[in-house]
N, C-alpha and C positions, 0 to 999 in steps of 0.2 A: 206899476207892476208889469213886468214883461212875462207873457204866458210861456215863453220858451225857457224860463228859469225852472219851470216845473216839468218833470219827466214822466210822472205817473198821475194821471188826472181822471177823476170820476165826476160825472154829471148826474145828479139825482133830482127828482121832483115828480110831480104827478103827470099823468098822461096829458098830452097837449100843451105842456108848459114850455116846450121849445128845446128839450134836451138834445134831440137828434140834430136840429138846426144848428145849435151851438157846437155840438161835437164835430160836425162837418167843417165849420169855420175854423175851429181850433186845429183840426187835422190838416187843413189847408195851410195854416200859418206855421205849423211845427213840423209837418211831414211825419208825425208819429202814426203808428198803426191805430186804426179806429175799430172798436168793437161795439156793435149794437147788441145788447144782451138779448133782445127779442130774436135776433138771428141765431143765437146760440141755444135758446130755450125751446123754441117751437119746432116741432117736427111736422111732416105732412099731415093734413087733416086736423090741424090745431091740437095735436097730441103733445102733451107736456113732456119735457125731459125728466128723468128721475132726478131727485135732489143730488144723489151721488154723481151722476153724469154731469149735471150742471156745475157742481162744485169743481169737478176735475177740469172741465173746460175753462172755468175762470182761473183756476190755479195755474194752468198752462200759460194763460195770458199775463197774469200778474207777476209771473216769474221772469218775464222778459225785461229788457232794459228800459223801454219807454212805451207808453200807451195812453189811449183815451178810451174810457169805458162809459157808455151811455146806457142808463137804465136804472130802474128802482129795485125791484126784486128784494124786498126787505129780508127775506129768509137768508140771503147770502150777502147782505150789505156790509156786515162787519168785516168780512175778509177783504173786501175792496177798500174800506175805510183804512184798515190797518196797513195796507200796501201802498196807498196813495200818498203823494206829497201835496196834492191840491184837491180839495173837494169843492165842487160848485153846486149849490142848492138853488134850483129855480122854484121859487115860492110865488108863483104867478096866480093872480086872481082866478077863482074857479070858473066864473062865467067866460072869461077870456080863454081859458084852457079848454072848456067844453066847445066853444065856437071853433077853436083851432082843430080840435079832434074831429068835429063834424065836417070841416072843410077838407080834411085829408082822408076821411073815412071812405073806404071803398076804392081808393086809388092805389096804384102800385107805388111802393115806397122802398127806398134802399135800407131802411131800418127794420124791414120785415123780410123773411125769406121769400124768394120769388114764387115758391110753390103754394103760398097762402093767399087766399082772397078774403077780404073783409066783407061782412054783411053790409047792407045799406044802412043809412042813418036811422031808418025806421025799424030796424031789426032788433031782436032781443039782445044780441051781443053789444050793440051800441048803447042801449039803455043800461046794461051792466057796467060798461065803461064810464058812463055819466055818473052812476052811483059811486064808482071808485074815485073819480075825480072829486066829486062832492065831499066824500068822506076823508080825502087824503090828509087834510089838516088835523083831523082827530086821530089818525092811525099812522100813516107813513111819516108825516112831518115830526111827530113825537119821537119816532125811532131815530130819524136823522139827527134831531137835536140832542138826544141822549148820547148818540155816538160822537157827536161834535164835542160834547162835554168830556166824554171818556178819552177821546183822542185830541185833547186841547192843544197839543204840540203841532198839529197839522194846520196848514193854511186853509182857511175856510172862507168862501165867498157866498154871501146870502143875497141873492138877486130877487127883487120883489116886483119889478115891472118890466115890460117889454122895452120900454124906453131906456131903462138902465142897462138892459141886456145888449141892445143895439149900440149904445154909447161905449160900452166896454169893448165890444168887438171892433168898433171903429178906432178906439185907442190902441188896441193891440196891433191893428193893421198899420197905424201910423208909426208905431215903434219898430216895425219890421225893417 
C-alpha cells in the first residue's frame, strides 16, 4: 500500500496511541495539510469550542482536496469517516498509551494550541486522561468499529502495536 494513493486520511485512537506522531510522518511523506483536532477544539484556558463551531471548522477542512486529520472526538467522528478515503485506527495497548501520555504531558506539543499548558502528571487532569485511555476500548473503539462496519467501502487500517506502526511508516518511506 502506498500512502500517497489516499488523499483524505483520518487517524483515530485513544490518547497516547501515537496519532499525532503518525500524522506528522504521513504529512511529511505526502505534503498534505495536517490538522490536529485538539488545535481546532481548544480555546485559551481549556475552553471547549461549541459543537456547531467545531463542526464548521471540520467541514471547512474536509471540503478541501486532501488532508490528514488526527484526533478522536467521537461526537463528530462520523463526518470525518464519511469524507475520508483512508481510516487508520491505532488500537495500542492501554499501558503503553498511558506511559506515552505521561512522557509528553506538560511539554509543549505541536498538536495542542501554543496558548495551552498541561497540568503535571500528578494533576487531576492527567488522572482524567488516564481514565479516558483506560476506558477507550469500551467506548471509543466501539464507535470506531461500528463506523467501520457502516462505511465498509472505506480503506481501514487497524494497527495494534507500536512495532507494526513503525514498520508501516518504514514501508511507506521505502516506497517514496
